Structures are given as C-alpha cells and as structure tokens.
N, C-alpha and C positions, 0 to 999 in steps of 0.2 A: 504494500500500500504506500503510495507516494503522498507526502505531506509537504506543506510549505517549508522551505529550508530556513532554519534559524541561523543567523550569521553572528557567531561570537566575535568580540573585538580582541580577544587575547587568550592567553593560556592560563588556566587556573593554577594557583599555588597548591602544593601538597597539603592534604588535610592537616589541621593543627594537631589532631589527636595522634597522628603518626610521628610528630616531632617531640612528643613529651616522653623522652627517654633519659635515663641516667640521672634522675632527680633534678633535671635542669628545665625550668620553665622558659620557653623561648618566645620572644616577641620579635617580629621582623621590623627592622628599621627601614623606613620609607626614604628612598633616595631619589635624587634627580628632580626634574621639574624646571619650570621656567625661572623660579626665583631662588633656587637653592644652589649654593656654591659647593665645590668639592669638599671643602673643609668645614662646612656648616654642620652643626649638630644641635640637638635640643633633647634634654633629658628631664623627665619628671621623676621626683624622688621624695621620700619621706624621711624626717628626722624625729624619731620617737613619736610622741603624741603632739608634736608641733604641727604647723601648717605643712601643706604640700609645697614643694619648691620646684622651680624651673631653672635649669642651667643651660646657658647658651654661650657662644664666644664673647658676648657682651657682659657676662656676669651671672649672678644668681639672684632670683626673684621669688618672693613669697606669693603663692597663689591664695585664693580665697576659700580653700577647702581644707578641713582636717581629715576628711574621708571622702574618697571619690571612687565611683564604680566604673566609669567609662571615660576614656580620653581619646582624642583623635588629632593628629597633626596632618595638615594638608601636605601633599608631596612637594609642592613648590615652596614650602617653608613660610607661607604667609599667615596661616591661621592655626590656632590651637583652640579646640573646643574641649571642655571638660564639665563634669557635673559635681556639685557639692551635695553630699547626703545630708538631709535635714533630720531633726529628731522626731518630727511628726510623721503622719502617714499621708501627707498631701503631696508627696513626690519630691523631686530634687530641684535644685537651682542650676540652670545651665549658664556657663560663662563662655565668653569669646575673648581670646587674647590675640591681638594683632602682633605677630612676632617681629614685624619690620618696624614697629613704632616703639620708641623707648618709653613713652608715657604709658602705653598699654601694658608693656611688660612689667614696668615698675609697679603698676596698680594691680597686677594680677588679672587683668582683663575686666570686663564689665558683665553684669548679669543681663542676659537676654531673655530669660524665661524663669518663672517661679512656679512651683507646684507641678513640674513636668514629670510625666511618666517615661516610657521608653522613647528614645530619640536617636536621630542619625544626622550627620552633617556631610556636606559636599561643597568644597570651595566656599563661596560666600553665602551659603544657605544652610539652615538647620530646620528640620521638621521634628515635631514632638507631639505627644498626646497630653492633653491638659484637662484636669478636673474630673469630677464625677460624671459630667456630661460627655466626657471623652471626645473633646473637640480636637481636631487636627489643625495645628498651627504651623505656619511656615515663616521663619525669620529671614529677612533680607539684610545682609550686613552692609551692602553698599548704600541702601536707603535708610537703614536703621529702623525698619518698619516690620510689623508682624501682621500676617494675613490669615484669617480663618478659612480653611479649605473645606472642612466638613465637620459634622458632629455625629455623635452616636456611633463612634467606631467600635467594631468588634475586635479586629486584630490589625496591627501595623506590621508590614514586612518591608524593612528598610535597612540599609547598611551604610556605614560611614565611607565616604569616597565615591559612592554611586548615586548619581543625580536622579535616576529613575527609581521609584518605589511603588509599592502596592498596598492596598488596604481593603478590608471587607466591612460591610455594613449589613444589618438585618433589614430586609424588606418583607414584612409578613413572616412567613416561616422559612424564607430562603436567605442564604448568605450571598450577597452581591459583591462582585469583585470590581475594584477600581484601580487604574494605573495613573500615576502622576509624575511629572518631571518638575523638579524644584523650580519655583518661580512661575509655574503655569497652573491652570485649573485642572482638577481631576477629570479623568475620562472613564465613563462606565464601560466595562469590558465584557462581563459575563455574569450570568445569574445561576443560582442553584449550584454553587461550588462547595467543595468539601475536600478534606485531606490535602491541605496545601503544604508545599515544601519549597522553601525559599533558599536560593544560593546566590552569593554575590561576592565580588572582590573589587579592587580598584578600577577595573576595566569593564565589567559587565555584570548584569543581574539576570537571573532566570527563576521563574516561578512555575512549579508544576502543580497541577490540581486535577481533581476528578469532577466530572459533571456528566450530563447526558449528551450523547452524540445526536446528530440529526435523525438517526434511525431510532432514537429512544433507548439505546443501550448505554450502560455505564461505561465511561470512556476516560482516558487519560489525555490531558492537554498540557501544552507548554506555552509560556508567554515570556517574551524578552522585553528589553527596554523600549523597543519600537515594534510596530507592526501588530497584527492581530494574534488570536490564539491559533496554535497549530495542533490539530488532532493527531496524536501520536499512535494510539491503538485503542481498540474497543475491548471491553471485558477482560482486563488483566486480572490474574489471580493474585500475583505478588510482584511488587516493584522494589528493586534493590536501591533505594535512595541512599542508604548508608555507604554505598560503594561508588556513588556518583561524584564526578569532578566536573567543574564548570568547563564547558566546551568539549566535553568528552562523551563517553558512551553511557547510556542508561539501559540497564538490563532488566527484563521482566519476564514472568512466566505466564503462559496462557494455557487453558485447558486443551489437551489434545483431542483427537478424534477417536482414540481407542481406549478401552478400559479392560483390564484383565480381571475376571471374577475371582477374587481371592477370599478365603475364609480363614478364621483363626479358631482352632479347636483346643480347648483346655482339658487335659487329662485329669479327671477327678476320681481317683480310685477309692476315696474315703467318703464319698457322698452318701451312700446308703448307710454305712455304719455310723456316720455322724448324725444322720437323721434320727436314728434310734437311740442316740446317746442322750441321757437325761442328767440333770444336775444332781450330783451325789449329796445325800444327807449324811451328816456325821454320825447320827444314831444308827444308821444301817451298817456301820463299820466297827461298832464296839464288840468286843469278845467277852462272853460270859464264862467265868470260872467258878466252880463250886469246890470249896475246900473245908477244912476243919473249922474255919471261922465264918463260914457261910458263903453266899454268892458275892463275887466281885466282878467289876467291869474293867477291861483293859482295852486299849486302842492306841493307834487309830485303825489297825487292822487293814491297811491299804487305802485309807481315806485320802491321804495326801497324793498318792499316785492317781487315784480316780479324779480328784479335783484338778490336777495338772492336765490330765487328758481332756477333761471337759473345757478347761480354759483354752487349750490348743484348738479344740473344735470351734469355740467362739471366735478365735482369730481367723480360722479358715472361713467361717461364715462371713466375716467382714470382707475378706478377700473375694469371696464369691460375689458379694454385693457390688464390690468395686469392679470386678470383671464384667458383670452384667451391665452396669452403667457405661463402662468404657466401650463395650462391644456395640451398644445401642448408638453410640456417637460415631463409631467408625463407619466409613462408607462400605458399600457392598463389594467394591472392588478397587483395585489400584488404578487410578486414572493417570495415564501418562501425560506429562506436561511438555509443552513446547517452550524452549528458551528463545526469546527474541531480544533484539537489541535495537535501540534507536541511536544512530551515529551522527545525528545532527542534520541528516538529509531525509532518511526514510526508515521505516521499520524493516528489519531483516531477520530471517530465521537463522538461528545459530545451531540448535540441536533439538532433537525430538526424543520422546520416550524416557524422560527423566522424572524422578520423584520431586515433590514440592520442596524438599530440603536437599536436593541433589547438587545445587550449585555451590562449589567450594571456594572458588576464587575467580575474579573478573579483571580483565585488563581495562583500566579506566580511560586511557587515552589511546590514540593511534588505531591500527586495525583491530576490530573486535576479536577477542579471544577469551575463553573461559575454561576453567578446570571443573570437571564434573565427576561426581561419584556415580559409579555404575554398579547396579545390582543385577545378578543373573536371575531372570524371571523364568522359572520352569513352568511352562504352560501345561505340561503333562501332569504336574503335581501341584495344583493351586492351593492345597491345604497347608496352613502353617500350624504346627502343633507345639504346645508348651505344657509342662506339668504344673499342676496347682502348687506343688511344694516349691517350685522355682519362683512362682509369683508371690508366695508367702514370704520368702526371703527378700524379694524386691520390695514388698509392702512394708516390711519391718524397717528397711533402710530409707524409704522415701514416701510411704503412704499412698493414697489414691492416685496422685499425679504420676508417681513412678510406675505404677501398674499401667496407667493409661499410655505412658510413653513407651513402655516395653511392648505392649500390644500393637501400638502404631508402628514401631520398628519392625515387628514381625510382618505386619501387613505390607510394608514397603521393602522388605528384605534388607533393611539397614542393619549394620552391625554384624553381619554374617561373614563367613569365610569367603563368600562369593563377591565381597566388596572389592572394587578396583577403581582406578582413576584414569580419565582420558582428557585430552585437550582438544577442544573444538575451536576452529578458526574459520574465517571467511577467506576463500581462495581469491586469486586475482580476478576471476569473473563473478565474484560475490556469491559463489555457491559454497555452502558449508561443508567442511571436511572435519574428520575426527580421527585422532591417532591415540592409541593406548600409551600410557606412561609406564615407567618401570614398575615392576610388581611391588617393589618396596615403597613406592611413592605413597605417602599418606597413611602408611601403617602406623606411624608415630605422630606426635604433635608436630605440625608443620605450619609455615607461614610463607605465602607466595607473594612475590613482587614483580611488577613489570616496569622497568625503567623507561620513562618517556623518551620517545624518539629513537628507541633501540628495538630491533627485532630480537629480543632476548627475554627469557623468563628466568628469574632467580627464585630459589626457595631454600628456606632454612629448615632442616630436619633436626628436631630437637631430641630424637630418640625417646627415652623415657621422659615423662613430664618433669620439667624443672632441670633437666640435664643440659650441659652445653651441647651445641648443635653443630652439624656439618652444613656448609654452604655449597649448594650446587647450582649449575646454570645449564640452560638449554638455549640453543639458537632456534628462532622461529623462522621456518622457511615457507615457501609458497604452498607446499603440499605435505607438510609434516614438521617434525622437529629433529634436531640433531641428537646424537647420543648425549646422555647426561655426563657433565664434567664436574669434577670436584674442584671447588675454588679454595676452600680453606676448612679447617677443623677447629674444634674447641671454641666456637663462636658463642658469645654470651648475649649480645644484643645488636640490633641493626637499626639503621636510620637511612631512608632513601630521601635524598635531596637533589631535585632536578635529575640529572643523568648519572649521579654518583651515589654509590652505596657505601656508606660508612659503617664500620662495625668494630667491635672489640673482641679479642680472643684472649683466653686465659692460658698463661704458660704453666708448666708444671710447678713453678715456684709461686703460683697464685697471683702473679702480677698480670695486669691487663695491658695489651698492646692495641693501640688504635691503628686501623688500616682502612684503605679505600679500595673499592673494586671499580675500575674504570676501563671501559672498552675491552672487557674480558680479561683484564690483568689485575693482580693484587699488588697494592703499593703499601708498604709499611710506613706509617707516619710518625708515631710517637710511642715510646715505651712508658710503662707505669702510668697510663692514662686512666684515672679513676672516674672522670666525667668528661663529656664532650658535647659540643653544640656546633651548629653550622649557620653562617650568615647568608643573607640573600645574594651577596656578591661572590659566593663560592668559597670564601675563606673558612677554614676549619679552626676551631679553638678547643684546646684540651687543657683540663685542670689535672695536674699530675702530683703524685706523692702526697695525697690528701691525708691530713691528720687533724683531728678535732674540727672536721667539717670545712677545712680550708686547705688550699694547695697552691702550686705554682701554675700560672696561666701562660700558655704558649699559643701563638698563631702560626698557621702554616697553609700553604697551597695544597689542594688535594692530589696534585700529580707527584708530590714528594721531591721535586727537582731542586728546591731550595731548602736550606736549613730552617728549622722552626725558629721563630722569633720569641724571645723571652719578653713578656709584657709586664708581669707583676708577680709579687710574692704574697702569700697568705690571702689568696682570693677565695671568697666564700663560694662553696658549691651551690648552684641554684640562683646566684645573684645576678648573673650576667645577662644582658640583652645584646644580641649580635646582629650585625648588618654591615652597611657601609662603614660605620664607626661602631665599635663595640663599647659598651659601658659596663663596668663591674665594680664590685666593692672589694677593695684590697686592704691588707693589714687588719683583717677582721679579728676583733677582740671584744669580748663582753657585750655582744649584741649590736655593734656598729663598726663602721669602717670608713675608708676614704673612697669617695666617688671618683673613679678614673675613666678615661676614654682614650682611644687611639688605635691605630692599626699597626704601626711599626715602632711606636714608643708610647709610653704612658704619660698622661697629663692629668694631674689632680685637679678636680673641680670643686670639691667640698669635703668636709670631714664630719664625723659623727652621724653618718647616713645609715639608716636602718633598712631601707628597702628602695629598690629601683622599680618604678611603676611602668614607665614607658620611655622609649627613646626613638629618635629619628636620625 
C-alpha cells in the first residue's frame, strides 16, 4: 500500500535510554548555529541549596530559581529558557534569559509566564499550558507579547527546539487533534484520535496516532511538521514504538491469513482421587488404648499426614481454577502474524508466520531488517501437553499470571527446544528474504545493535545472565549474511554512538579497558576505565582509576590515533556533561567540586559546585 511520503529534515539522535551506561548521566551539548562561536559555552549548575547559576565566557550569573525541572539553550546561543519550581500547585514560572545581553544575564532573565504547566521553546517563542482552564499560551520574545491559542487542552505534544507542535482537545466524546507552528494559529487536523506517540528533536517532529480509516477500520496514521496525515496501515495488532527512531523504520504486526488449530491438554492424574478427598477430622485419628488404669486416647495416628495431603489437594484445586480461567482466555489456535515495516515511503512486508512476541530485534535506520524467533509448528501434532504437577510448581513461584504465561508459551511453542532465530531483510527489489542465524544465537541473554549507515549487525552474547559477554558481528548482504565473526570477549557493557560502538572489557586482573569497534576493527582506547561517556562531536571521555566515586578524566578520539589527553584529576563519576565542550566537577571532596570545561585543557569556572544541570 502506497502512502504519502513523509520527508524528515534530519537524522535522529540515538535514544537517550541507550546512552545511560556506567552510572554516567549524559546530556548533549548543542553546538553550532548562526550566533555561537567555536569557543562559546554556557553551563547551568547548582551550589548547594543556593540559586541556580549560569556560567559563560563573560562570567557567572545567578538565575532566579532554587529548583528547576527543565532548561533549554537555543543552538545559536541567543536564548536560555528555564522554569522555576514554585511551592504551590499552580505550576512553574518560566524565565527567558537573552545570552547576548549583559543586563539579561546579570538579572537572570525575566519571567515570561507564571503558573505554567508543561512547556516547550523554539528560538524566540515559548508555548505552555496555563491554569485550571488549561489555556494554551504562546510567548513572542521579539514583541514581548503573549497570545492565547486555545483553551481546554487535553494533552500538549511539544519539544524544545521544534517550532511545530500538536495538541488535543475534547469535542463531545472525541479527542480532536490540532497542529500549530509557533507564532501562527492552530490548524484542526483530525478527529477521533487515540494512542498518540510523539517524537521530536532539533530538526523534526513526528506524531503517530490511531483513528478510523476511510473504510471505517482502525488505522495507524503519521503526521509531521507540515502536510496532512499519512495513512500508514489498517488494523495493526502491535506497533513497536519503543524501537522507533525519528526518520527511521517503524515496525508493526498484522494478523495473518492463516491460523493453526492448537490445543493445550493438562494431564491431571489426581483429579478423581482429589474429588473424593475430604477434610480430615482430628477425632477420627485418635487411638484408643485400654490398660490397667482404664481407657486412654493417643494420637495423632496419621492426622498430620492426612491434613498435609488435603492441603496439597486444595492447592491443586487452585491451580485447576487458574488453568480453567487461562484456557478460556487463550485463542482456539495460533494465528500467524505478518511483520510489516513503514520506511518513510510505504508499508512493506518483512516476514510472515511469526508469533505476536516473535520479534526480537529491529534495525531502526537504513534498510529494514529484523531478528525473529522461530518456533517449529508441527501440524501433525497440534496438541500441547503439560502435567498438572508442573503447573503446580509454576503456580507456587508466580501465581495465576505465571500459569497463564506458561500456557500461552505452550500455545505458541515459545521456550521449547525447537526455538531458533533468523534474520529477515528486504532485498534490492524490496522482496523479503530470510536467513537462519547460528544455532547458538539467542540461546543466552543477548543484545542486538545495528550501527547506522553500516551494513552490519552486532550482538553481545552474555552467556549466563549477568556474565561478561562475547561481541560478534555479521555483515548484511543483499541476499543473506556473512559468517559470524568474533570481535572481542569479556565485554561488560556497550554504548552505540553514531557509527561507533564503545565498550568495556574486563581483564583477568578485574581492570576495565575501554575500546571502540569501528569499521569492523577493534581499537583499544584506555586502560583502567571505570566510567565513560561520548560527546556529540565524537570525542570519547573516560574516568579512570576511580576511588571514592572520583577519578582521572581523559579525552580521546575514537580511532585511537592520538594519545589520550589528561583533562582533570578527582573528577566525580556521573558529573560530566559532554559535547563540543565538556563540563565536569573536579577535585571532588565532601559533596562539591570545581566546575571545569575544555577539550584539550581544563579551565575552572567556579568552585563549591554540587551539580551540573545542563551545558551547551
């Protein structure tokens, strides 16, 4: 099915969740733009319970907030927006600081909104939700005016740096979708929308939602910063938004045309004997003895054993009830799913005949490809059998939910010895092809990565859960994959940044070595690296020889051609923000340190700093 092509303006950044490794919280420094010079920097930071401060090449300035949730620097270095958390429940105060004006920096900016809820800014505009009436307001920095765009908002979908945003309002029983460009009036786009998912970065915005197609079927739509809604597909069963990247591939499952009639049989060999088993009475198990002193009663004469057997019967009855409820919820057969992908142009079929949970890994960018779990479905023997005693053990460990999951797994043949993995790709003529992967693939805990711009798949096989892993690679070809190649062993953690895979490996003496995998080759970067992070400009930073939560900070290029640069001593792990200029806390002692920045040498900006909030 052809749909209107959505034209993204740029390439999306790697998801922030993939960057949170080695206890380092990473924020990207925004570089470039018409007003920023190569040596410009701006850092927001806190000093204990005092105000938030701003550091620039012109000095340090106190802002108007003791606590702030959100901040945004414009890429051209002209604007800083931030909010000040208030003590009441009426929302936050939003401030605008003009970074190019000394008076504005010195005063910490000016308040442009009070009682604001969620907000976003782009250039000289800011939008926010205000008050119990949920009014949508837009502030124009050039005119220093505020304009009400709508009221009664349900949800606002906006991101800093992106001038186009979306919101929904209720009209009767329906949620109606609007799109707006900052400085313009909202445009009504669609009615009866639900299940909205918003993605945005500095260059583009994309909103996915479900509504009814012209044929009246539930359908998935996409809407960008310009143009109308694009119908992606009708009646999707499951959409993998968590694996979507802006400008990339969106994968979803649709119900296939075939269903295999499968049944689950529970072998219950104790059903009849349990039905006849009654609760024992203690009096029935007393033993009478007549002696020289008369009649005496002794016990328990087997009462404890009988009571234990009865309690086991009660437990089996609970499991029987759980099984009955679970089987009533299961479908009559296994419906094979079709996996499809929207690549920004049209919907394409990638694989058929998989289970609803069969998609194991997806290639977010470039030519669509995905790893699938495959279960051998024996049509000659559609019955799946399990003993009640097995389900009793499962019930003891996880209750009703565990029993339901076990029966569902039987229905779809998941978790059996027949489990295998394969890779599906689109060929040059856009026809799907599928190749099996090595028998050992996926038998242990594994993590798959597709470096953007490369016809390569990497995966980390961790072996037993929690163990160090082996890093492998495949080359993706037009009609298959290469043989698996071992890249490295004893890998502890990995981080994919652009086209470089960074990872640490643990040596026999328990020290960690930071390495990079570039163009199919491994490059050793730094020994004794206890933490690391990567800037947007490609520079890697390692904190080495950590003791008492602080170590030595080095900067290095990922190709390893130049020697690492020593930047600072006693740098706190987790304090650094990296990018065109890195900012970190050095000489960390008793909860504070020196705020420093630099790429080839350190420059101290302030002392007694407890936290870096954001940097540019």
